[in-house]
C-alpha positions as CSV (number, residue, x, y, z in Angstrom):
1,X,0.0,0.0,0.2
2,X,1.5,3.5,-1.1
3,X,2.6,5.7,1.9
4,X,-0.7,8.5,2.8
5,X,0.5,11.5,2.6
6,X,-0.1,12.8,6.0
7,X,1.6,13.1,9.4
8,X,-0.1,13.3,13.0
9,X,-3.7,14.0,11.7
10,X,-2.4,16.8,9.3
11,X,-2.3,17.0,5.4
12,X,-1.5,19.2,2.8
13,X,-1.8,22.5,3.9
14,X,-2.3,21.8,7.7
15,X,-5.5,20.2,7.0
16,X,-6.7,17.3,9.0
17,X,-6.8,14.4,7.4
18,X,-9.8,12.0,7.6
19,X,-9.3,8.0,6.4
20,X,-12.6,6.6,5.0
21,X,-12.7,3.1,4.5
22,X,-15.4,1.4,2.1
23,X,-16.2,-2.1,1.8
24,X,-15.3,-2.0,-2.0
25,X,-14.2,0.7,-4.1
26,X,-15.8,-0.9,-7.3
27,X,-19.5,-1.0,-6.1
28,X,-21.9,1.8,-7.5
29,X,-23.6,2.5,-3.8
30,X,-20.0,3.3,-2.5
31,X,-19.0,5.4,-5.5
32,X,-22.3,7.5,-4.3
33,X,-21.5,7.4,-0.8
34,X,-17.9,9.2,-1.9
35,X,-19.4,11.8,-3.3
36,X,-21.5,13.1,-0.2
37,X,-18.2,12.5,1.7
38,X,-16.0,14.6,-0.5
39,X,-19.6,17.4,-0.4
40,X,-18.8,17.1,3.8
41,X,-15.4,17.3,3.2
42,X,-15.4,20.4,1.4
43,X,-17.6,22.0,3.5
44,X,-15.5,21.5,6.9
45,X,-11.8,21.9,5.0
46,X,-10.7,18.3,6.0
47,X,-9.0,16.1,3.6
48,X,-10.1,13.1,2.9
49,X,-7.9,9.8,2.1
50,X,-10.3,7.2,0.5
51,X,-9.3,3.6,0.3
52,X,-10.5,0.4,0.5
53,X,-10.8,-3.1,-0.8
54,X,-11.5,-4.0,-4.6
55,X,-13.9,-6.6,-3.3
56,X,-16.4,-6.9,-0.1
57,X,-15.2,-10.1,0.5
58,X,-11.5,-9.4,0.9
59,X,-11.4,-8.5,4.9
60,X,-7.6,-9.0,5.1
61,X,-6.7,-6.3,2.9
62,X,-9.5,-3.8,4.7
63,X,-7.6,-4.5,8.2
64,X,-4.6,-3.5,6.7
65,X,-5.8,-0.4,5.5
66,X,-7.0,0.8,9.2
67,X,-3.8,-0.7,10.3
68,X,-2.1,2.0,8.2
69,X,-4.1,4.8,8.9
70,X,-3.5,4.2,12.4
71,X,0.2,4.1,11.6
72,X,-0.2,6.9,9.5
73,X,-1.8,8.7,12.3
74,X,-4.9,10.1,10.5
75,X,-7.1,12.5,12.3
76,X,-9.9,10.3,12.0
77,X,-11.4,7.0,10.9
78,X,-14.8,6.1,8.9
79,X,-15.5,2.6,7.9
80,X,-18.0,0.5,6.5
81,X,-16.9,-3.0,8.1
82,X,-16.8,-6.1,5.3
83,X,-16.8,-8.4,8.2
84,X,-18.5,-7.5,11.8
85,X,-16.2,-9.9,13.5
86,X,-12.7,-9.5,11.5
87,X,-12.7,-5.8,11.3
88,X,-13.4,-5.7,15.6
89,X,-9.5,-5.9,16.2
90,X,-8.5,-3.1,14.1
91,X,-11.3,-0.7,14.6
92,X,-10.6,-1.2,18.8
93,X,-6.6,-0.4,18.0
94,X,-7.6,2.7,16.2
95,X,-9.6,3.5,18.7
96,X,-7.2,2.7,21.3
97,X,-4.5,5.2,19.8
98,X,-7.1,7.6,20.0
99,X,-8.1,8.3,16.8
100,X,-12.1,8.5,16.8
101,X,-13.8,6.4,14.7
102,X,-17.3,6.7,13.1
103,X,-19.3,3.6,11.8
104,X,-20.9,3.7,8.6
105,X,-23.4,1.5,6.3
106,X,-22.2,-1.8,7.3
107,X,-21.3,-2.5,11.3
108,X,-18.3,-3.5,13.4
109,X,-18.6,-5.5,16.9
110,X,-16.6,-2.5,18.6
111,X,-17.6,-0.3,21.3
112,X,-16.2,3.3,21.8
113,X,-17.0,4.6,17.9
114,X,-18.2,8.0,17.8
115,X,-21.3,7.4,15.6
116,X,-23.0,4.6,13.6
117,X,-24.8,6.1,10.5
118,X,-26.7,3.3,8.6
119,X,-30.2,2.7,6.7
120,X,-32.3,1.4,9.1
121,X,-31.2,-2.0,7.2
122,X,-33.7,-4.7,9.7
123,X,-36.8,-2.3,9.4
124,X,-36.0,-2.6,5.3
125,X,-36.0,-6.3,5.2
126,X,-39.2,-5.8,7.4
127,X,-41.0,-3.8,4.7
128,X,-39.5,-5.8,1.9
129,X,-41.5,-9.0,3.3
130,X,-44.8,-7.1,3.5
131,X,-44.4,-5.9,0.3
132,X,-43.9,-9.5,-1.4
133,X,-47.4,-10.4,0.6
134,X,-49.1,-7.0,-1.5
135,X,-47.4,-8.4,-4.4
136,X,-47.7,-12.5,-4.2
137,X,-50.8,-12.9,-2.1
138,X,-50.2,-14.2,1.4
139,X,-49.0,-18.0,0.4
140,X,-46.5,-19.6,-2.2
141,X,-43.2,-19.8,-2.4
142,X,-40.5,-16.8,-2.3
143,X,-36.5,-17.1,-2.8
144,X,-34.2,-15.1,-1.6
145,X,-30.8,-13.9,-3.5
146,X,-28.6,-13.2,0.0
147,X,-25.2,-11.0,-0.2
148,X,-22.5,-12.6,2.1
149,X,-22.0,-13.7,5.6
150,X,-20.6,-11.2,7.8
151,X,-21.7,-8.0,6.2
152,X,-23.8,-6.2,9.5
153,X,-26.1,-4.2,6.9
154,X,-27.3,-7.4,4.3
155,X,-27.7,-9.6,6.7
156,X,-30.0,-7.1,8.7
157,X,-32.1,-7.0,6.0
158,X,-32.1,-10.8,5.4
159,X,-32.8,-11.3,8.9
160,X,-36.0,-8.7,8.8
161,X,-37.9,-10.1,5.8
162,X,-37.2,-13.9,7.0
163,X,-38.6,-12.9,10.7
164,X,-41.4,-10.8,9.2
165,X,-42.6,-13.5,6.8
166,X,-42.5,-15.9,9.6
167,X,-44.8,-13.7,11.8
168,X,-47.0,-12.2,9.9
169,X,-47.3,-14.3,6.8
170,X,-46.9,-18.3,7.8
171,X,-48.5,-19.2,4.4
172,X,-45.4,-17.2,2.0
173,X,-42.8,-20.0,2.5
174,X,-38.9,-19.4,2.1
175,X,-38.3,-22.0,-0.6
176,X,-34.4,-21.5,-1.3
177,X,-31.8,-18.9,0.0
178,X,-28.2,-18.9,-0.9
179,X,-25.7,-16.0,-1.2
180,X,-24.1,-14.6,-4.4
181,X,-20.7,-13.9,-2.3
182,X,-21.1,-10.0,-3.3
183,X,-20.3,-11.0,-6.8
184,X,-23.3,-10.3,-9.7
185,X,-22.2,-13.2,-11.7
186,X,-22.4,-15.6,-8.4
187,X,-25.6,-14.2,-7.6
188,X,-27.1,-14.7,-11.3
189,X,-26.3,-18.5,-10.9
190,X,-27.6,-18.6,-7.6
191,X,-30.8,-17.1,-8.7
192,X,-31.0,-19.7,-11.6
193,X,-30.5,-22.2,-9.3
194,X,-33.6,-20.8,-7.6
195,X,-35.7,-20.7,-10.2
196,X,-34.6,-24.4,-11.6
197,X,-35.2,-25.5,-8.4
198,X,-38.5,-24.0,-7.6
199,X,-40.4,-23.4,-11.3
200,X,-43.6,-22.4,-9.3
201,X,-41.6,-19.6,-7.3
202,X,-43.7,-16.6,-6.8
203,X,-41.2,-14.0,-6.1
204,X,-37.5,-13.3,-5.2
205,X,-35.7,-10.8,-2.8
206,X,-32.1,-9.6,-3.4
207,X,-30.4,-7.6,-0.4
208,X,-28.0,-6.0,-1.9
209,X,-26.8,-4.4,-5.1
210,X,-24.9,-7.4,-6.5
211,X,-27.5,-9.9,-5.5
212,X,-30.1,-7.8,-7.3
213,X,-28.1,-7.4,-10.5
214,X,-27.7,-10.8,-10.7
215,X,-31.3,-11.6,-10.2
216,X,-32.4,-9.1,-12.8
217,X,-30.1,-11.0,-15.6
218,X,-31.7,-14.7,-14.3
219,X,-35.0,-13.5,-14.7
220,X,-34.7,-11.9,-18.1
221,X,-32.7,-14.7,-19.5
222,X,-35.5,-17.1,-18.6
223,X,-38.4,-14.4,-20.1
224,X,-39.7,-14.5,-16.4
225,X,-40.0,-10.2,-16.5
226,X,-43.2,-9.7,-14.4
227,X,-43.8,-13.2,-13.9
228,X,-41.7,-13.6,-10.9
229,X,-42.2,-10.8,-8.8
230,X,-38.8,-9.1,-7.7
231,X,-38.0,-6.8,-5.0
232,X,-34.3,-5.2,-5.3
233,X,-31.6,-3.4,-2.8
234,X,-29.6,-0.5,-4.1
235,X,-29.6,1.7,-7.6
236,X,-27.7,1.3,-10.8
237,X,-28.5,2.2,-14.6
238,X,-29.3,-1.8,-14.8
239,X,-31.5,-1.3,-12.0
240,X,-33.5,1.4,-13.4
241,X,-33.6,-0.1,-16.6
242,X,-35.5,-3.3,-14.8
243,X,-37.6,-0.9,-13.0
244,X,-38.9,0.5,-16.3
245,X,-39.6,-2.5,-18.2
246,X,-41.1,-4.3,-15.5
247,X,-38.3,-6.9,-14.2
248,X,-38.0,-4.9,-10.7
249,X,-41.4,-4.5,-9.2
250,X,-40.0,-2.5,-6.3
251,X,-36.5,-1.0,-5.9
252,X,-35.6,-0.1,-2.3
253,X,-33.1,2.5,-2.4
254,X,-30.9,4.0,0.2
255,X,-29.9,7.7,0.5
256,X,-25.9,6.4,0.0
257,X,-24.5,9.9,-0.6
258,X,-26.3,11.1,2.7
259,X,-24.4,8.4,4.4
260,X,-21.3,9.4,3.4
261,X,-21.8,13.0,4.1
262,X,-23.0,11.7,7.5
263,X,-20.2,9.8,8.3
264,X,-17.7,12.5,7.9
265,X,-19.8,15.6,9.1
266,X,-19.7,13.5,12.7
267,X,-15.9,13.2,12.5
268,X,-15.5,16.7,12.3
269,X,-17.9,17.5,15.2
270,X,-15.9,15.3,17.3
271,X,-13.0,16.7,16.0
272,X,-14.1,20.5,16.6
273,X,-14.9,19.2,20.5
274,X,-18.3,18.7,20.1
275,X,-20.6,15.8,20.4
276,X,-22.5,14.1,17.5
277,X,-25.3,11.7,17.5
278,X,-24.4,8.0,18.7
279,X,-26.6,7.1,16.0
280,X,-28.5,7.7,12.8
281,X,-30.9,5.3,11.4
282,X,-31.7,6.6,7.6
283,X,-35.1,5.5,6.1
284,X,-35.1,3.7,2.9
285,X,-37.3,4.7,-0.2
286,X,-39.5,2.0,-1.9
287,X,-39.5,3.2,-5.4
288,X,-42.1,1.9,-7.9
289,X,-42.1,2.6,-12.0
290,X,-44.8,5.2,-11.9
291,X,-42.2,7.3,-9.4
292,X,-39.4,7.4,-11.5
293,X,-40.2,11.0,-12.7
294,X,-40.3,12.6,-9.4
295,X,-37.4,15.0,-9.4
296,X,-36.8,13.9,-5.5
297,X,-36.7,10.3,-6.6
298,X,-34.6,10.8,-9.5
299,X,-32.2,12.9,-7.1
300,X,-32.3,9.6,-5.1
301,X,-31.7,6.8,-8.1
302,X,-29.1,9.0,-10.0
303,X,-27.1,10.5,-7.4
304,X,-24.5,13.3,-8.7
305,X,-21.2,11.4,-8.3
306,X,-19.0,15.0,-9.3
307,X,-20.1,16.8,-5.6
């Protein structure tokens, strides 16, 4: 890893430096988070070092990045943990070194962080289950194209979905659930397996960007647009096209730019001697095709990346 351009928390021009570590630098979700991070940095006059692993499954690389930032003595760190348990020790090392840490998007089993900023993921999963019931009725088979083990945000969505179906709609049975391992090609294979094994399945719930893209491709390749109902998470051009053509029924969208903004803002507040909220649960928006033309929805589903 290249040396970071900072010393004792200060970078170019004496600015305080905040390290921001996403779960994966290539995801569209985190590109939008990055836009919010840059906006907060511009408003507060801090410098950002943005660095994360290429893949969400590479928690070893993320640990290296955290430890390097601690060694370089950044002023503060914001992190979306690839794995809630694997990142506990490095996050605790940062906190023990006197570096304020905010956790965003996906949690970590550590204490002493400044703020946790994320979508209300469990509530989003509950809402997805209720929408599935609206779409297909209260009986039949559904499937889950899940993300990967260890990622708190997606695990909470999946738990909320499963528990709500069991408690409120016992006639809706989860016939199959498999992990796509944060990879759209693998997620497509998972969705294909679920559809092949359950030709009478009524709906799929995909809990992340990658699992959604895989499910979209699987349904389209089989000509099942609108026949098997689909609720997805996050947004991309492919998501928007699928919502328009009826492959997706409900697109659940996070305010990703705000997540990035609030993560950095919480740390600048802490560095200024103020006390930011310890937890921020942001709502998810459930977007249908009929809503796409609304200006506020357009801003949410097609966030500006050049902020």
